[in-house]
C-alpha positions as a Markdown table, in Angstrom:
| # | Residue | x | y | z |
|---|---|---|---|---|
| 1 | Unk | 68.5 | -82.8 | -104.4 |
| 2 | Unk | 67.5 | -81.3 | -100.4 |
| 3 | Unk | 64.3 | -79.8 | -100.3 |
| 4 | Unk | 63.9 | -76.1 | -100.7 |
| 5 | Unk | 64.7 | -73.7 | -98.1 |
| 6 | Unk | 63.6 | -70.0 | -98.4 |
| 7 | Unk | 65.3 | -67.7 | -96.5 |
| 8 | Unk | 64.4 | -64.2 | -96.3 |
| 9 | Unk | 67.2 | -61.8 | -96.1 |
| 10 | Unk | 67.3 | -59.0 | -93.1 |
| 11 | Unk | 69.7 | -56.5 | -95.4 |
| 12 | Unk | 66.4 | -55.5 | -97.2 |
| 13 | Unk | 64.2 | -55.0 | -94.0 |
| 14 | Unk | 63.3 | -52.0 | -92.0 |
| 15 | Unk | 66.4 | -51.9 | -90.1 |
| 16 | Unk | 64.3 | -49.4 | -87.4 |
| 17 | Unk | 62.5 | -52.6 | -86.4 |
| 18 | Unk | 64.1 | -55.7 | -87.1 |
| 19 | Unk | 61.8 | -57.8 | -84.5 |
| 20 | Unk | 58.7 | -57.1 | -86.6 |
| 21 | Unk | 60.8 | -58.2 | -89.7 |
| 22 | Unk | 61.7 | -61.4 | -87.7 |
| 23 | Unk | 58.0 | -61.9 | -86.9 |
| 24 | Unk | 56.8 | -61.9 | -91.0 |
| 25 | Unk | 59.4 | -64.0 | -91.7 |
| 26 | Unk | 58.0 | -66.6 | -89.4 |
| 27 | Unk | 54.5 | -65.4 | -90.2 |
| 28 | Unk | 55.1 | -66.1 | -94.1 |
| 29 | Unk | 56.5 | -69.8 | -93.3 |
| 30 | Unk | 59.9 | -69.0 | -94.7 |
| 31 | Unk | 62.4 | -71.6 | -93.4 |
| 32 | Unk | 65.4 | -69.9 | -92.4 |
| 33 | Unk | 66.3 | -66.0 | -91.4 |
| 34 | Unk | 69.7 | -64.6 | -93.3 |
| 35 | Unk | 71.7 | -61.8 | -91.8 |
| 36 | Unk | 73.9 | -60.3 | -93.9 |
| 37 | Unk | 77.3 | -59.1 | -92.0 |
| 38 | Unk | 79.0 | -56.3 | -94.1 |
| 39 | Unk | 82.5 | -54.6 | -92.6 |
| 40 | Unk | 82.8 | -51.8 | -95.0 |
| 41 | Unk | 86.3 | -53.6 | -96.1 |
| 42 | Unk | 85.3 | -56.3 | -97.7 |
| 43 | Unk | 82.0 | -55.3 | -99.2 |
| 44 | Unk | 81.5 | -51.4 | -99.6 |
| 45 | Unk | 78.3 | -51.4 | -97.2 |
| 46 | Unk | 77.9 | -51.7 | -93.2 |
| 47 | Unk | 75.3 | -53.7 | -91.3 |
| 48 | Unk | 75.5 | -55.0 | -88.2 |
| 49 | Unk | 77.6 | -57.2 | -85.6 |
| 50 | Unk | 76.7 | -60.4 | -83.4 |
| 51 | Unk | 74.5 | -58.4 | -80.7 |
| 52 | Unk | 71.9 | -58.0 | -83.4 |
| 53 | Unk | 71.9 | -61.4 | -83.8 |
| 54 | Unk | 72.0 | -62.0 | -79.7 |
| 55 | Unk | 69.4 | -59.5 | -79.8 |
| 56 | Unk | 66.7 | -61.3 | -82.3 |
| 57 | Unk | 68.0 | -64.5 | -80.9 |
| 58 | Unk | 64.9 | -64.9 | -78.5 |
| 59 | Unk | 62.3 | -64.0 | -81.3 |
| 60 | Unk | 62.3 | -67.4 | -83.5 |
| 61 | Unk | 63.2 | -70.8 | -83.5 |
| 62 | Unk | 63.9 | -70.7 | -87.2 |
| 63 | Unk | 67.4 | -71.2 | -88.1 |
| 64 | Unk | 69.8 | -68.0 | -88.1 |
| 65 | Unk | 71.3 | -67.9 | -91.3 |
| 66 | Unk | 75.1 | -65.6 | -90.9 |
| 67 | Unk | 76.7 | -64.5 | -94.0 |
| 68 | Unk | 80.2 | -63.1 | -93.2 |
| 69 | Unk | 80.6 | -60.3 | -96.0 |
| 70 | Unk | 83.7 | -59.6 | -93.9 |
| 71 | Unk | 88.0 | -60.0 | -93.9 |
| 72 | Unk | 89.6 | -61.8 | -91.7 |
| 73 | Unk | 86.2 | -63.8 | -90.7 |
| 74 | Unk | 88.0 | -65.7 | -88.0 |
| 75 | Unk | 87.8 | -62.7 | -86.0 |
| 76 | Unk | 84.0 | -62.5 | -85.5 |
| 77 | Unk | 83.3 | -66.8 | -86.0 |
| 78 | Unk | 83.6 | -67.1 | -82.7 |
| 79 | Unk | 81.4 | -64.1 | -81.3 |
| 80 | Unk | 78.8 | -65.5 | -83.7 |
| 81 | Unk | 78.6 | -68.8 | -82.9 |
| 82 | Unk | 78.0 | -67.4 | -79.2 |
| 83 | Unk | 75.2 | -64.8 | -80.3 |
| 84 | Unk | 73.2 | -68.1 | -81.5 |
| 85 | Unk | 73.8 | -68.3 | -85.1 |
| 86 | Unk | 72.9 | -72.0 | -86.3 |
| 87 | Unk | 75.1 | -71.5 | -89.9 |
| 88 | Unk | 77.9 | -69.5 | -90.6 |
| 89 | Unk | 79.2 | -68.8 | -94.4 |
| 90 | Unk | 82.1 | -66.8 | -94.7 |
| 91 | Unk | 83.6 | -65.6 | -98.1 |
| 92 | Unk | 86.8 | -68.0 | -99.1 |
| 93 | Unk | 88.1 | -64.9 | -100.9 |
| 94 | Unk | 88.4 | -63.2 | -97.5 |
| 95 | Unk | 90.6 | -65.8 | -95.6 |
| 96 | Unk | 93.7 | -68.0 | -95.9 |
| 97 | Unk | 93.3 | -71.1 | -93.9 |
| 98 | Unk | 89.3 | -71.5 | -95.0 |
| 99 | Unk | 89.7 | -74.9 | -93.7 |
| 100 | Unk | 90.7 | -74.3 | -90.1 |
| 101 | Unk | 87.4 | -72.0 | -89.9 |
| 102 | Unk | 85.1 | -74.7 | -91.0 |
| 103 | Unk | 86.3 | -77.1 | -88.6 |
| 104 | Unk | 85.9 | -74.2 | -86.0 |
| 105 | Unk | 82.5 | -73.8 | -86.9 |
| 106 | Unk | 81.5 | -77.4 | -86.8 |
| 107 | Unk | 83.2 | -78.3 | -83.5 |
| 108 | Unk | 80.9 | -75.4 | -82.0 |
| 109 | Unk | 78.0 | -77.6 | -83.1 |
| 110 | Unk | 77.1 | -75.2 | -85.9 |
| 111 | Unk | 76.9 | -75.8 | -90.0 |
| 112 | Unk | 79.8 | -74.3 | -91.9 |
| 113 | Unk | 79.3 | -72.8 | -95.5 |
| 114 | Unk | 81.6 | -71.4 | -97.7 |
| 115 | Unk | 80.7 | -68.2 | -99.9 |
| 116 | Unk | 82.2 | -67.5 | -103.4 |
| 117 | Unk | 81.6 | -63.8 | -105.4 |
| 118 | Unk | 81.0 | -63.8 | -109.3 |
| 119 | Unk | 84.4 | -63.5 | -110.4 |
| 120 | Unk | 85.7 | -66.5 | -107.9 |
| 121 | Unk | 85.7 | -70.0 | -109.9 |
| 122 | Unk | 84.9 | -73.4 | -108.4 |
| 123 | Unk | 88.1 | -74.8 | -108.4 |
| 124 | Unk | 89.0 | -72.3 | -105.7 |
| 125 | Unk | 86.9 | -74.5 | -103.4 |
| 126 | Unk | 87.0 | -78.3 | -104.5 |
| 127 | Unk | 89.5 | -79.0 | -101.9 |
| 128 | Unk | 87.1 | -77.9 | -99.2 |
| 129 | Unk | 83.7 | -79.7 | -100.4 |
| 130 | Unk | 83.9 | -82.7 | -98.4 |
| 131 | Unk | 84.1 | -80.5 | -95.4 |
| 132 | Unk | 81.2 | -77.8 | -95.7 |
| 133 | Unk | 77.5 | -77.8 | -95.2 |
| 134 | Unk | 76.5 | -75.0 | -97.4 |
| 135 | Unk | 78.0 | -73.6 | -100.6 |
| 136 | Unk | 76.7 | -70.1 | -101.4 |
| 137 | Unk | 77.0 | -68.7 | -104.8 |
| 138 | Unk | 76.8 | -65.4 | -104.7 |
| 139 | Unk | 74.7 | -64.1 | -107.9 |
| 140 | Unk | 75.3 | -60.7 | -107.8 |
| 141 | Unk | 78.8 | -58.7 | -106.5 |
| 142 | Unk | 78.1 | -58.6 | -103.0 |
| 143 | Unk | 77.4 | -55.3 | -100.6 |
| 144 | Unk | 73.9 | -54.2 | -101.5 |
| 145 | Unk | 70.5 | -55.5 | -101.9 |
| 146 | Unk | 68.2 | -54.9 | -104.6 |
| 147 | Unk | 70.6 | -56.1 | -107.6 |
| 148 | Unk | 69.9 | -58.0 | -110.7 |
| 149 | Unk | 71.0 | -61.7 | -111.2 |
| 150 | Unk | 74.2 | -62.1 | -112.9 |
| 151 | Unk | 72.7 | -65.2 | -115.3 |
| 152 | Unk | 76.4 | -66.4 | -115.9 |
| 153 | Unk | 76.7 | -67.6 | -112.1 |
| 154 | Unk | 73.5 | -69.8 | -112.6 |
| 155 | Unk | 76.1 | -72.3 | -114.8 |
| 156 | Unk | 78.6 | -71.9 | -111.6 |
| 157 | Unk | 75.5 | -73.0 | -109.7 |
| 158 | Unk | 74.8 | -76.1 | -112.4 |
| 159 | Unk | 78.7 | -77.4 | -112.2 |
| 160 | Unk | 78.5 | -77.0 | -108.4 |
| 161 | Unk | 75.4 | -79.3 | -108.5 |
| 162 | Unk | 77.1 | -82.0 | -110.8 |
| 163 | Unk | 80.0 | -82.1 | -108.9 |
| 164 | Unk | 78.2 | -83.0 | -105.6 |
| 165 | Unk | 76.4 | -85.4 | -107.3 |
| 166 | Unk | 80.0 | -87.1 | -109.0 |
| 167 | Unk | 81.4 | -87.2 | -105.3 |
| 168 | Unk | 78.6 | -88.4 | -103.5 |
| 169 | Unk | 78.4 | -85.0 | -101.2 |
| 170 | Unk | 75.8 | -83.6 | -99.7 |
| 171 | Unk | 76.2 | -80.0 | -98.8 |
| 172 | Unk | 73.4 | -77.5 | -99.5 |
| 173 | Unk | 73.6 | -75.1 | -102.6 |
| 174 | Unk | 73.0 | -71.7 | -101.9 |
| 175 | Unk | 71.9 | -68.6 | -104.1 |
| 176 | Unk | 71.6 | -64.8 | -103.0 |
| 177 | Unk | 71.3 | -61.9 | -105.1 |
| 178 | Unk | 68.4 | -61.0 | -107.5 |
| 179 | Unk | 66.3 | -63.4 | -106.7 |
| 180 | Unk | 62.4 | -63.4 | -107.3 |
| 181 | Unk | 59.9 | -65.0 | -109.3 |
| 182 | Unk | 61.5 | -64.6 | -112.5 |
| 183 | Unk | 64.9 | -65.8 | -111.5 |
| 184 | Unk | 64.0 | -68.5 | -109.2 |
| 185 | Unk | 62.8 | -70.9 | -111.5 |
| 186 | Unk | 66.5 | -70.5 | -113.3 |
| 187 | Unk | 68.0 | -70.9 | -110.3 |
| 188 | Unk | 66.2 | -74.1 | -108.8 |
| 189 | Unk | 66.9 | -75.5 | -112.4 |
| 190 | Unk | 70.5 | -75.2 | -112.0 |
| 191 | Unk | 71.0 | -76.9 | -108.7 |
| 192 | Unk | 69.7 | -74.2 | -105.9 |
| 193 | Unk | 68.3 | -75.5 | -102.7 |
| 194 | Unk | 68.4 | -72.4 | -100.5 |
| 195 | Unk | 67.1 | -69.1 | -102.2 |
| 196 | Unk | 67.9 | -65.8 | -100.6 |
| 197 | Unk | 65.6 | -63.3 | -101.1 |
| 198 | Unk | 65.6 | -59.8 | -99.9 |
| 199 | Unk | 63.5 | -57.2 | -101.9 |
| 200 | Unk | 61.4 | -59.9 | -103.4 |
| 201 | Unk | 60.0 | -60.6 | -100.2 |
| 202 | Unk | 60.2 | -57.3 | -97.6 |
| 203 | Unk | 59.3 | -55.3 | -101.2 |
| 204 | Unk | 56.0 | -57.7 | -101.6 |
| 205 | Unk | 52.5 | -56.6 | -100.5 |
| 206 | Unk | 51.8 | -60.6 | -99.8 |
| 207 | Unk | 55.1 | -62.1 | -98.5 |
| 208 | Unk | 53.6 | -65.1 | -97.2 |
| 209 | Unk | 52.3 | -65.9 | -101.0 |
| 210 | Unk | 56.0 | -65.2 | -102.5 |
| 211 | Unk | 57.1 | -68.1 | -100.3 |
| 212 | Unk | 54.6 | -70.4 | -101.2 |
| 213 | Unk | 55.4 | -69.6 | -104.5 |
| 214 | Unk | 58.5 | -70.5 | -104.5 |
| 215 | Unk | 58.0 | -73.4 | -102.9 |
| 216 | Unk | 55.4 | -74.4 | -105.7 |
| 217 | Unk | 58.2 | -73.4 | -108.7 |
| 218 | Unk | 60.5 | -75.7 | -106.6 |
| 219 | Unk | 58.1 | -78.6 | -106.5 |
| 220 | Unk | 57.5 | -78.5 | -110.6 |
| 221 | Unk | 61.4 | -77.7 | -110.9 |
| 222 | Unk | 63.5 | -80.3 | -112.6 |
| 223 | Unk | 67.3 | -79.8 | -112.3 |
| 224 | Unk | 69.2 | -80.0 | -115.7 |
């Protein structure tokens, strides 16, 4: 199992001052900056595009983890590579030639991930697993922050962890949606290694304590 990475999501930040949000993530000693890109088509909300990533990139040396919740992500992948994304994850449900897009990302020296919504079974991505750096299991229906985790999604995380071990693969397992102090232990015991946190981080009076708390939970956690 890989070490835990805590990845606060800018979706829950104050959009009028994203620079301050990035600095808060850094000062709280989180590991990644998660950027949710929504197109109003694949999900019913809109957020931002490559320019936001490019403008924020000089403000932090932390890895930028871009999550494309967009139809036809192949149209956007080159722009986000150029903007400075380190990890680019797209939805398998949103495109046909997923393997080709993974290869495009990795050929640019970036890390490639595939995301799946709660209704998508793991069997859809099994053939892709040897080529991936990350699998993002959505634990809510994507499109809005502040939702409650769907418990059955953690069964999928657990099966993914076992499948990775059986096949000797090394991709990271990320979970996104409803992660907080109550649900994080369950996600960690199911094999999650990247916790995407939104409201639990930006809504906290002590974000650094939240990050430290997640890491303390991971140190005590056993995958079952």
